[in-house]
DOBADO-201798 format. One record per residue (C-alpha): residue number from 1; y negated, z, x negated. Coordinates in Angstrom, 3 decimals. Layout:
BEGIN
NODE pos Y Z X
NODE NUM Y Z X
...
This chain:
BEGIN
NODE pos Y Z X
NODE 1 -66.122 97.093 16.119
NODE 2 -62.504 97.352 17.348
NODE 3 -60.411 99.623 15.240
NODE 4 -57.390 101.828 15.289
NODE 5 -59.231 105.116 15.054
NODE 6 -59.426 108.366 16.866
NODE 7 -62.697 109.985 15.813
NODE 8 -64.398 107.691 13.335
NODE 9 -65.815 110.677 11.499
NODE 10 -62.286 111.932 10.747
NODE 11 -60.602 108.640 9.847
NODE 12 -59.853 109.784 6.293
NODE 13 -58.110 112.976 7.533
NODE 14 -56.082 111.038 10.073
NODE 15 -55.112 108.383 7.379
NODE 16 -53.931 111.146 5.015
NODE 17 -51.761 112.684 7.553
NODE 18 -50.022 109.390 8.197
NODE 19 -49.725 108.575 4.416
NODE 20 -48.086 111.902 3.643
NODE 21 -45.647 111.582 6.394
NODE 22 -44.716 107.964 5.429
NODE 23 -44.313 108.719 1.714
NODE 24 -42.852 112.302 1.705
NODE 25 -40.096 111.127 -0.568
NODE 26 -42.842 110.724 -3.336
NODE 27 -46.083 112.355 -2.377
NODE 28 -47.166 115.875 -1.196
NODE 29 -50.482 117.408 -0.319
NODE 30 -52.089 119.679 -2.812
NODE 31 -51.701 123.369 -1.824
NODE 32 -55.364 124.244 -2.377
NODE 33 -57.350 121.153 -1.543
NODE 34 -56.665 118.850 1.400
NODE 35 -58.439 116.001 -0.415
NODE 36 -55.897 115.830 -3.288
NODE 37 -52.458 114.322 -3.006
NODE 38 -49.922 114.473 -5.749
NODE 39 -46.568 113.294 -6.895
NODE 40 -43.932 115.642 -5.587
NODE 41 -42.724 116.534 -9.079
NODE 42 -46.176 117.256 -10.517
NODE 43 -46.732 118.693 -13.037
NODE 44 -44.082 116.811 -14.970
NODE 45 -42.923 119.033 -17.824
NODE 46 -43.863 117.782 -21.365
NODE 47 -45.878 114.794 -20.036
NODE 48 -49.645 114.087 -20.109
NODE 49 -51.067 114.394 -16.600
NODE 50 -52.632 111.346 -15.061
NODE 51 -55.345 111.565 -12.348
NODE 52 -57.390 108.967 -10.530
NODE 53 -59.699 109.193 -7.636
NODE 54 -62.281 107.330 -5.605
NODE 55 -63.608 106.581 -2.134
NODE 56 -61.263 105.744 0.788
NODE 57 -61.226 102.331 2.358
NODE 58 -59.636 100.636 -0.657
NODE 59 -56.009 101.288 0.348
NODE 60 -53.531 101.229 -1.117
NODE 61 -55.991 102.260 -3.887
NODE 62 -56.281 104.961 -4.926
NODE 63 -53.713 107.237 -3.476
NODE 64 -51.159 104.470 -3.322
NODE 65 -50.757 104.592 -7.094
NODE 66 -49.548 108.140 -7.304
NODE 67 -45.793 108.377 -7.926
NODE 68 -43.030 108.272 -10.446
NODE 69 -44.309 107.139 -13.850
NODE 70 -47.689 106.464 -12.339
NODE 71 -50.547 108.753 -11.404
NODE 72 -49.653 112.388 -10.969
NODE 73 -52.560 113.307 -8.649
NODE 74 -55.525 111.675 -6.888
NODE 75 -58.822 112.922 -5.600
NODE 76 -59.650 111.390 -2.201
NODE 77 -63.319 110.771 -1.165
NODE 78 -64.827 109.707 2.135
NODE 79 -65.016 106.077 2.893
NODE 80 -66.746 104.323 0.026
NODE 81 -67.888 107.683 -1.402
NODE 82 -66.859 109.570 -4.517
NODE 83 -64.505 112.523 -4.279
NODE 84 -66.147 115.799 -4.928
NODE 85 -66.103 117.467 -8.323
NODE 86 -63.893 120.168 -6.839
NODE 87 -61.337 117.519 -5.768
NODE 88 -61.221 116.067 -9.206
NODE 89 -60.899 119.575 -10.722
NODE 90 -57.966 120.542 -8.429
NODE 91 -56.223 117.244 -9.240
NODE 92 -56.642 118.056 -12.945
NODE 93 -55.163 121.540 -12.493
NODE 94 -52.281 120.088 -10.481
NODE 95 -51.415 117.386 -12.944
NODE 96 -51.633 119.457 -16.118
NODE 97 -48.323 120.543 -17.771
NODE 98 -50.027 121.804 -20.845
NODE 99 -50.336 118.445 -22.566
NODE 100 -53.756 117.613 -21.218
NODE 101 -54.898 115.254 -18.514
NODE 102 -56.176 111.637 -18.612
NODE 103 -58.469 110.738 -15.773
NODE 104 -58.601 106.986 -15.093
NODE 105 -61.053 105.712 -12.532
NODE 106 -63.582 103.017 -11.606
NODE 107 -66.946 102.991 -13.196
NODE 108 -69.258 104.088 -10.393
NODE 109 -72.166 106.563 -10.749
NODE 110 -70.884 109.206 -8.316
NODE 111 -67.397 109.173 -9.661
NODE 112 -68.675 109.496 -13.289
NODE 113 -70.928 112.501 -12.338
NODE 114 -68.231 114.339 -10.436
NODE 115 -65.508 113.705 -12.993
NODE 116 -67.711 114.988 -15.830
NODE 117 -68.468 118.132 -13.802
NODE 118 -64.816 118.720 -13.122
NODE 119 -63.960 118.143 -16.856
NODE 120 -66.335 120.899 -17.847
NODE 121 -64.931 123.229 -15.305
NODE 122 -61.311 122.455 -16.412
NODE 123 -62.251 123.068 -20.066
NODE 124 -63.347 126.629 -19.116
NODE 125 -59.754 127.136 -17.909
NODE 126 -58.292 125.791 -21.117
NODE 127 -57.304 122.408 -19.754
NODE 128 -58.288 119.351 -21.849
NODE 129 -59.266 116.265 -19.811
NODE 130 -60.278 112.888 -21.272
NODE 131 -61.206 109.891 -19.310
NODE 132 -61.360 106.131 -19.267
NODE 133 -63.347 104.012 -16.739
NODE 134 -62.242 100.573 -15.522
NODE 135 -65.054 98.034 -16.127
NODE 136 -63.311 94.789 -15.137
NODE 137 -65.800 93.286 -12.658
NODE 138 -67.566 90.472 -14.557
NODE 139 -70.130 90.006 -11.842
NODE 140 -71.546 93.490 -11.917
NODE 141 -73.257 93.329 -15.306
NODE 142 -73.705 90.790 -18.152
NODE 143 -71.195 90.616 -20.961
NODE 144 -73.786 92.184 -23.325
NODE 145 -73.642 95.367 -21.157
NODE 146 -70.088 95.256 -20.157
NODE 147 -69.859 99.088 -20.393
NODE 148 -72.052 99.174 -17.197
NODE 149 -69.621 97.105 -15.198
NODE 150 -67.818 98.379 -12.193
NODE 151 -64.098 98.726 -11.866
NODE 152 -62.390 96.815 -9.116
NODE 153 -58.733 95.583 -8.832
NODE 154 -58.255 95.725 -12.636
NODE 155 -57.571 99.421 -12.220
NODE 156 -54.078 98.623 -11.127
NODE 157 -53.199 97.287 -14.543
NODE 158 -54.723 100.389 -16.241
NODE 159 -52.750 102.872 -13.949
NODE 160 -49.536 100.959 -14.385
NODE 161 -49.648 100.733 -18.237
NODE 162 -51.006 104.235 -18.740
NODE 163 -48.440 105.698 -16.363
NODE 164 -45.666 104.125 -18.397
NODE 165 -47.215 105.114 -21.705
NODE 166 -47.351 108.784 -20.575
NODE 167 -43.815 108.658 -19.241
NODE 168 -42.557 107.411 -22.567
NODE 169 -43.895 110.653 -24.154
NODE 170 -47.217 109.561 -25.637
NODE 171 -49.822 112.344 -26.261
NODE 172 -53.225 112.500 -24.637
NODE 173 -55.105 110.495 -27.265
NODE 174 -52.404 107.846 -27.280
NODE 175 -52.614 107.494 -23.435
NODE 176 -56.376 107.330 -23.515
NODE 177 -56.259 104.734 -26.307
NODE 178 -53.876 102.551 -24.263
NODE 179 -55.833 102.914 -21.061
NODE 180 -58.909 101.708 -22.872
NODE 181 -56.899 98.864 -24.440
NODE 182 -55.846 97.747 -20.910
NODE 183 -59.481 97.857 -19.761
NODE 184 -60.702 95.893 -22.735
NODE 185 -58.215 93.115 -21.988
NODE 186 -58.832 92.883 -18.229
NODE 187 -61.423 91.025 -16.217
NODE 188 -61.899 90.546 -12.396
NODE 189 -64.043 88.634 -9.954
NODE 190 -64.389 88.953 -6.145
NODE 191 -65.406 86.496 -3.514
NODE 192 -66.379 87.670 0.001
NODE 193 -66.270 85.482 3.098
NODE 194 -67.189 88.129 5.655
NODE 195 -68.483 91.702 5.590
NODE 196 -66.707 94.975 6.250
NODE 197 -67.708 97.872 8.553
NODE 198 -67.454 101.601 7.793
NODE 199 -65.784 103.193 10.915
NODE 200 -68.327 105.991 11.161
NODE 201 -71.127 103.478 11.007
NODE 202 -69.669 100.972 13.426
NODE 203 -71.146 97.836 11.958
NODE 204 -71.335 96.055 8.666
NODE 205 -73.685 97.412 6.055
NODE 206 -74.293 94.044 4.639
NODE 207 -74.139 90.428 5.894
NODE 208 -72.454 87.194 4.957
NODE 209 -73.602 84.418 7.250
NODE 210 -71.142 82.113 8.875
NODE 211 -70.470 79.171 6.624
NODE 212 -71.485 81.054 3.519
NODE 213 -69.530 82.937 0.849
NODE 214 -70.652 85.565 -1.723
NODE 215 -69.397 84.816 -5.245
NODE 216 -68.997 87.967 -7.266
NODE 217 -69.389 90.399 -4.446
NODE 218 -68.582 94.075 -5.097
NODE 219 -65.968 96.138 -3.355
NODE 220 -68.604 97.899 -1.314
NODE 221 -70.712 94.904 -0.497
NODE 222 -72.766 94.990 -3.735
NODE 223 -74.669 91.678 -4.198
NODE 224 -72.672 89.191 -6.163
NODE 225 -73.711 86.459 -8.515
NODE 226 -74.940 84.115 -5.864
NODE 227 -74.496 83.054 -2.228
NODE 228 -72.898 79.679 -1.839
NODE 229 -71.811 77.478 1.072
NODE 230 -68.065 77.945 1.790
NODE 231 -66.012 75.621 -0.324
NODE 232 -62.407 74.365 -0.038
NODE 233 -59.940 76.880 -1.429
NODE 234 -59.143 74.708 -4.414
NODE 235 -62.714 74.858 -5.623
NODE 236 -63.125 78.524 -5.026
NODE 237 -60.017 79.324 -6.881
NODE 238 -61.062 77.236 -9.868
NODE 239 -64.536 78.886 -9.973
NODE 240 -62.888 82.411 -9.788
NODE 241 -60.409 81.577 -12.654
NODE 242 -63.154 80.064 -14.760
NODE 243 -65.476 83.034 -14.369
NODE 244 -62.645 85.447 -15.426
NODE 245 -61.404 83.351 -18.347
NODE 246 -64.805 82.464 -19.722
NODE 247 -65.543 86.186 -20.020
NODE 248 -62.160 87.288 -21.200
NODE 249 -61.850 84.450 -23.821
NODE 250 -58.104 84.548 -24.406
NODE 251 -56.758 82.550 -27.311
NODE 252 -54.812 79.371 -26.584
NODE 253 -51.169 80.228 -25.987
NODE 254 -51.941 83.733 -24.864
NODE 255 -49.730 85.533 -22.335
NODE 256 -51.583 86.937 -19.245
NODE 257 -50.732 89.027 -16.120
NODE 258 -52.384 87.830 -12.928
NODE 259 -53.240 89.988 -9.844
NODE 260 -54.652 88.446 -6.710
NODE 261 -55.561 90.980 -4.059
NODE 262 -56.839 90.491 -0.570
NODE 263 -59.872 92.559 0.392
NODE 264 -58.448 93.810 3.716
NODE 265 -58.628 91.035 6.264
NODE 266 -57.397 88.131 4.169
NODE 267 -54.014 86.573 5.270
NODE 268 -51.379 86.668 2.514
NODE 269 -50.930 82.952 3.243
NODE 270 -54.393 82.190 1.911
NODE 271 -53.886 84.214 -1.227
NODE 272 -51.022 81.818 -2.086
NODE 273 -53.232 78.875 -1.312
NODE 274 -55.758 80.255 -3.845
NODE 275 -52.957 81.026 -6.425
NODE 276 -51.713 77.449 -6.471
NODE 277 -55.031 76.339 -8.053
NODE 278 -55.474 79.477 -10.084
NODE 279 -52.146 78.871 -11.789
NODE 280 -52.949 75.286 -12.529
NODE 281 -56.325 76.263 -14.072
NODE 282 -54.752 78.998 -16.269
NODE 283 -52.181 76.604 -17.598
NODE 284 -54.735 73.925 -18.204
NODE 285 -56.475 76.487 -20.413
NODE 286 -53.341 76.832 -22.488
NODE 287 -52.351 80.242 -21.066
NODE 288 -48.809 81.455 -20.338
NODE 289 -48.413 83.515 -17.146
NODE 290 -46.133 86.404 -17.750
NODE 291 -46.429 88.348 -14.442
NODE 292 -47.924 87.756 -11.094
NODE 293 -48.884 90.174 -8.412
NODE 294 -50.136 88.871 -4.994
NODE 295 -50.922 90.995 -1.974
NODE 296 -53.158 93.807 -0.919
NODE 297 -53.587 96.041 -3.987
NODE 298 -57.230 97.125 -3.788
NODE 299 -59.044 96.353 -0.573
NODE 300 -62.410 96.931 1.071
NODE 301 -61.681 98.006 4.617
NODE 302 -61.734 94.797 6.712
NODE 303 -63.566 92.511 4.309
NODE 304 -62.398 88.939 4.271
NODE 305 -62.188 87.824 0.686
NODE 306 -60.079 88.042 -2.499
NODE 307 -60.154 89.621 -6.007
NODE 308 -58.697 87.856 -8.933
NODE 309 -57.785 89.905 -12.033
NODE 310 -56.407 88.648 -15.397
NODE 311 -55.129 90.805 -18.232
NODE 312 -54.453 89.392 -21.622
NODE 313 -51.114 90.782 -22.932
NODE 314 -49.502 91.748 -26.149
NODE 315 -45.957 93.111 -26.574
NODE 316 -46.908 96.634 -25.835
NODE 317 -48.717 95.794 -22.564
NODE 318 -45.796 93.646 -21.489
NODE 319 -43.379 96.513 -22.069
NODE 320 -45.525 98.982 -20.188
NODE 321 -45.987 96.579 -17.205
NODE 322 -42.337 96.196 -17.064
NODE 323 -41.550 99.913 -17.271
NODE 324 -39.844 101.298 -14.120
NODE 325 -42.242 103.015 -11.736
NODE 326 -42.381 103.909 -8.086
NODE 327 -45.480 104.302 -6.003
NODE 328 -46.514 103.290 -2.496
NODE 329 -48.984 100.708 -3.679
NODE 330 -46.596 98.931 -6.073
NODE 331 -44.873 95.894 -4.508
């Protein structure tokens, strides 16, 4: 493993130092917790606070979506590990302006447990926190149990729309309702071509053999739907789009937003190769593409692969996607 690291055990601390220096026009470190970063103007008076959090290694997620009209604070975990309950609690307290806090995060066991602990602690201090979990990964559980699905790149659409809703003056219940609406209309699928290695471990924690690909792989290497022989990009793209659309079931003529994210080691060039066929498939299904985001939005260290996310839109979601916002992860 050849990486740009100092001490692998402190890679998150070193990353945070650089992140805060690079984005000091928008982001500051929390005064009481080194594993919380926040928008420089947090708490924003009269606005519902917005918090997210998760393990490191997915940059620009999660901390890259803190900023103006986006998340107000983020709890930062170790690589591929949930932030502590204390980090979530300190993020809640930083983000609260007296209007309550919405915590919007991916549906993973550790995050769920620590968020709920932090919510109980915040309640004792008179701060109301409600939460929504992203469950966009169609490969992580069948449609009949979609509430068990994990959150992957679809979180970006949840954060963007909820951030806009809060900025427009919505109350806590309205922000939570909107975030859930975004989740309900979003589906994602990942394909992995090669594994990733956690710096402190020094080698991949799972394997994808040369010439194979894992269809439906999770962001931490969780097993996908199946292992297949590597196909031409055109076939992979069509399979990804079909998996997402079959599950989302948008009506003919529906407008959609599309996000295609690399997983860390994927050349941007190859994402555009995939998108050419994705766009053709979506149009063949009678869908109208309203907005397209292509790049590294939610990654998995140095995994080679791609995540496709599609969100079905209505007029409200379109307005919120278009609402002005500024955060390091937005391109």
